[in-house]
N, CA, C and O atoms as a GROMACS GRO file, in nm:
protein
  200
    1MET      N    1  -3.588  -1.212  -3.061
    1MET     CA    2  -3.673  -1.141  -2.963
    1MET      C    3  -3.640  -1.218  -2.819
    1MET      O    4  -3.661  -1.148  -2.719
    2ALA      N    5  -3.591  -1.352  -2.796
    2ALA     CA    6  -3.582  -1.412  -2.682
    2ALA      C    7  -3.419  -1.392  -2.660
    2ALA      O    8  -3.373  -1.398  -2.546
    3VAL      N    9  -3.348  -1.370  -2.756
    3VAL     CA   10  -3.184  -1.333  -2.737
    3VAL      C   11  -3.200  -1.202  -2.680
    3VAL      O   12  -3.143  -1.186  -2.572
    4GLN      N   13  -3.259  -1.110  -2.724
    4GLN     CA   14  -3.269  -0.948  -2.676
    4GLN      C   15  -3.324  -0.954  -2.547
    4GLN      O   16  -3.267  -0.882  -2.464
    5ARG      N   17  -3.428  -1.028  -2.504
    5ARG     CA   18  -3.466  -1.032  -2.369
    5ARG      C   19  -3.371  -1.072  -2.275
    5ARG      O   20  -3.359  -1.002  -2.174
    6ARG      N   21  -3.301  -1.171  -2.289
    6ARG     CA   22  -3.206  -1.239  -2.232
    6ARG      C   23  -3.095  -1.139  -2.190
    6ARG      O   24  -3.045  -1.135  -2.078
    7GLN      N   25  -3.060  -1.057  -2.299
    7GLN     CA   26  -2.969  -0.977  -2.284
    7GLN      C   27  -3.009  -0.864  -2.190
    7GLN      O   28  -2.937  -0.836  -2.094
    8SER      N   29  -3.117  -0.802  -2.214
    8SER     CA   30  -3.182  -0.708  -2.128
    8SER      C   31  -3.193  -0.746  -1.993
    8SER      O   32  -3.190  -0.661  -1.903
    9ALA      N   33  -3.211  -0.894  -1.965
    9ALA     CA   34  -3.226  -0.905  -1.813
    9ALA      C   35  -3.084  -0.926  -1.751
    9ALA      O   36  -3.056  -0.897  -1.634
   10LEU      N   37  -2.996  -0.981  -1.844
   10LEU     CA   38  -2.845  -0.983  -1.775
   10LEU      C   39  -2.796  -0.840  -1.764
   10LEU      O   40  -2.732  -0.813  -1.663
   11ARG      N   41  -2.819  -0.734  -1.863
   11ARG     CA   42  -2.768  -0.635  -1.870
   11ARG      C   43  -2.881  -0.519  -1.866
   11ARG      O   44  -2.898  -0.455  -1.970
   12PRO      N   45  -2.952  -0.492  -1.764
   12PRO     CA   46  -3.074  -0.402  -1.784
   12PRO      C   47  -3.020  -0.227  -1.797
   12PRO      O   48  -2.926  -0.171  -1.741
   13ASP      N   49  -3.107  -0.182  -1.879
   13ASP     CA   50  -3.086  -0.050  -1.889
   13ASP      C   51  -3.145   0.031  -1.778
   13ASP      O   52  -3.103   0.145  -1.756
   14HIS      N   53  -3.233  -0.020  -1.713
   14HIS     CA   54  -3.284   0.039  -1.585
   14HIS      C   55  -3.194   0.073  -1.510
   14HIS      O   56  -3.088   0.010  -1.508
   15PRO      N   57  -3.218   0.197  -1.419
   15PRO     CA   58  -3.125   0.217  -1.312
   15PRO      C   59  -3.144   0.131  -1.192
   15PRO      O   60  -3.048   0.108  -1.119
   16PHE      N   61  -3.270   0.078  -1.165
   16PHE     CA   62  -3.292   0.001  -1.043
   16PHE      C   63  -3.228  -0.126  -1.022
   16PHE      O   64  -3.181  -0.152  -0.912
   17PRO      N   65  -3.222  -0.222  -1.136
   17PRO     CA   66  -3.136  -0.334  -1.118
   17PRO      C   67  -2.998  -0.309  -1.094
   17PRO      O   68  -2.935  -0.375  -1.012
   18LYS      N   69  -2.942  -0.203  -1.171
   18LYS     CA   70  -2.773  -0.163  -1.150
   18LYS      C   71  -2.768  -0.130  -1.019
   18LYS      O   72  -2.677  -0.176  -0.949
   19PHE      N   73  -2.870  -0.041  -0.963
   19PHE     CA   74  -2.870   0.045  -0.817
   19PHE      C   75  -2.850  -0.076  -0.723
   19PHE      O   76  -2.756  -0.094  -0.645
   20GLY      N   77  -2.965  -0.161  -0.747
   20GLY     CA   78  -2.996  -0.279  -0.638
   20GLY      C   79  -2.838  -0.365  -0.646
   20GLY      O   80  -2.778  -0.377  -0.539
   21PHE      N   81  -2.779  -0.420  -0.764
   21PHE     CA   82  -2.685  -0.480  -0.773
   21PHE      C   83  -2.534  -0.414  -0.694
   21PHE      O   84  -2.442  -0.483  -0.651
   22LEU      N   85  -2.541  -0.270  -0.692
   22LEU     CA   86  -2.456  -0.198  -0.647
   22LEU      C   87  -2.464  -0.192  -0.484
   22LEU      O   88  -2.368  -0.208  -0.408
   23VAL      N   89  -2.582  -0.170  -0.452
   23VAL     CA   90  -2.614  -0.179  -0.311
   23VAL      C   91  -2.581  -0.324  -0.238
   23VAL      O   92  -2.534  -0.344  -0.126
   24LEU      N   93  -2.612  -0.400  -0.319
   24LEU     CA   94  -2.590  -0.555  -0.267
   24LEU      C   95  -2.424  -0.568  -0.270
   24LEU      O   96  -2.372  -0.611  -0.167
   25SER      N   97  -2.347  -0.538  -0.372
   25SER     CA   98  -2.215  -0.538  -0.345
   25SER      C   99  -2.148  -0.460  -0.242
   25SER      O  100  -2.059  -0.517  -0.178
   26LEU      N  101  -2.181  -0.324  -0.213
   26LEU     CA  102  -2.170  -0.257  -0.119
   26LEU      C  103  -2.192  -0.322   0.025
   26LEU      O  104  -2.108  -0.326   0.115
   27GLU      N  105  -2.315  -0.368   0.028
   27GLU     CA  106  -2.352  -0.424   0.150
   27GLU      C  107  -2.235  -0.523   0.203
   27GLU      O  108  -2.181  -0.517   0.314
   28ALA      N  109  -2.209  -0.617   0.099
   28ALA     CA  110  -2.116  -0.732   0.115
   28ALA      C  111  -1.995  -0.672   0.164
   28ALA      O  112  -1.948  -0.712   0.271
   29LEU      N  113  -1.931  -0.570   0.089
   29LEU     CA  114  -1.822  -0.520   0.128
   29LEU      C  115  -1.795  -0.451   0.273
   29LEU      O  116  -1.693  -0.455   0.341
   30ILE      N  117  -1.922  -0.385   0.300
   30ILE     CA  118  -1.905  -0.321   0.448
   30ILE      C  119  -1.916  -0.429   0.551
   30ILE      O  120  -1.848  -0.422   0.653
   31TYR      N  121  -2.011  -0.541   0.528
   31TYR     CA  122  -2.023  -0.642   0.608
   31TYR      C  123  -1.901  -0.701   0.634
   31TYR      O  124  -1.875  -0.735   0.749
   32ARG      N  125  -1.798  -0.723   0.516
   32ARG     CA  126  -1.689  -0.788   0.536
   32ARG      C  127  -1.589  -0.718   0.642
   32ARG      O  128  -1.530  -0.765   0.739
   33ILE      N  129  -1.593  -0.585   0.584
   33ILE     CA  130  -1.496  -0.495   0.668
   33ILE      C  131  -1.526  -0.489   0.805
   33ILE      O  132  -1.434  -0.491   0.888
   34LEU      N  133  -1.664  -0.481   0.844
   34LEU     CA  134  -1.721  -0.467   0.981
   34LEU      C  135  -1.687  -0.588   1.050
   34LEU      O  136  -1.643  -0.576   1.164
   35ILE      N  137  -1.701  -0.711   0.995
   35ILE     CA  138  -1.642  -0.861   1.053
   35ILE      C  139  -1.515  -0.820   1.095
   35ILE      O  140  -1.471  -0.818   1.210
   36HIS      N  141  -1.458  -0.785   0.987
   36HIS     CA  142  -1.286  -0.767   0.992
   36HIS      C  143  -1.234  -0.674   1.127
   36HIS      O  144  -1.142  -0.704   1.202
   37LYS      N  145  -1.306  -0.574   1.133
   37LYS     CA  146  -1.287  -0.478   1.244
   37LYS      C  147  -1.331  -0.518   1.375
   37LYS      O  148  -1.257  -0.493   1.470
   38THR      N  149  -1.449  -0.581   1.394
   38THR     CA  150  -1.486  -0.630   1.507
   38THR      C  151  -1.413  -0.748   1.554
   38THR      O  152  -1.388  -0.772   1.673
   39SER      N  153  -1.376  -0.828   1.443
   39SER     CA  154  -1.283  -0.946   1.497
   39SER      C  155  -1.158  -0.873   1.556
   39SER      O  156  -1.130  -0.881   1.675
   40MET      N  157  -1.100  -0.816   1.484
   40MET     CA  158  -0.969  -0.749   1.514
   40MET      C  159  -0.979  -0.679   1.663
   40MET      O  160  -0.889  -0.697   1.745
   41GLU      N  161  -1.096  -0.597   1.693
   41GLU     CA  162  -1.127  -0.512   1.813
   41GLU      C  163  -1.135  -0.640   1.914
   41GLU      O  164  -1.045  -0.650   1.997
   42THR      N  165  -1.241  -0.741   1.911
   42THR     CA  166  -1.255  -0.819   2.015
   42THR      C  167  -1.129  -0.898   2.041
   42THR      O  168  -1.107  -0.930   2.158
   43GLY      N  169  -1.040  -0.933   1.945
   43GLY     CA  170  -0.914  -0.996   1.966
   43GLY      C  171  -0.852  -0.920   2.054
   43GLY      O  172  -0.803  -0.986   2.145
   44HIS      N  173  -0.834  -0.794   2.062
   44HIS     CA  174  -0.746  -0.697   2.138
   44HIS      C  175  -0.803  -0.658   2.258
   44HIS      O  176  -0.739  -0.668   2.363
   45GLU      N  177  -0.934  -0.609   2.253
   45GLU     CA  178  -0.995  -0.559   2.364
   45GLU      C  179  -1.074  -0.641   2.430
   45GLU      O  180  -1.113  -0.595   2.538
   46ASP      N  181  -1.113  -0.756   2.400
   46ASP     CA  182  -1.179  -0.856   2.520
   46ASP      C  183  -1.073  -0.876   2.627
   46ASP      O  184  -1.117  -0.876   2.742
   47VAL      N  185  -0.954  -0.893   2.613
   47VAL     CA  186  -0.861  -0.938   2.678
   47VAL      C  187  -0.839  -0.824   2.802
   47VAL      O  188  -0.811  -0.853   2.918
   48GLU      N  189  -0.859  -0.696   2.751
   48GLU     CA  190  -0.837  -0.577   2.853
   48GLU      C  191  -0.977  -0.556   2.929
   48GLU      O  192  -0.982  -0.511   3.043
   49ASN      N  193  -1.088  -0.592   2.858
   49ASN     CA  194  -1.231  -0.539   2.939
   49ASN      C  195  -1.260  -0.648   3.003
   49ASN      O  196  -1.345  -0.624   3.089
   50LYS      N  197  -1.219  -0.788   2.997
   50LYS     CA  198  -1.242  -0.888   3.084
   50LYS      C  199  -1.122  -0.914   3.188
   50LYS      O  200  -1.131  -1.003   3.273
   0.00000   0.00000   0.00000
């Protein structure tokens, strides 16, 4: 029983935990991409704007 509960906690069959994990990974990806884009843009545009 305890082993089954641990496995279900690690790999839940419910869609919400999987969806939450997907959203978290997607947010992390988007966050990294946005930081990369903004750092690239500021590196090039800050000199032109100021």
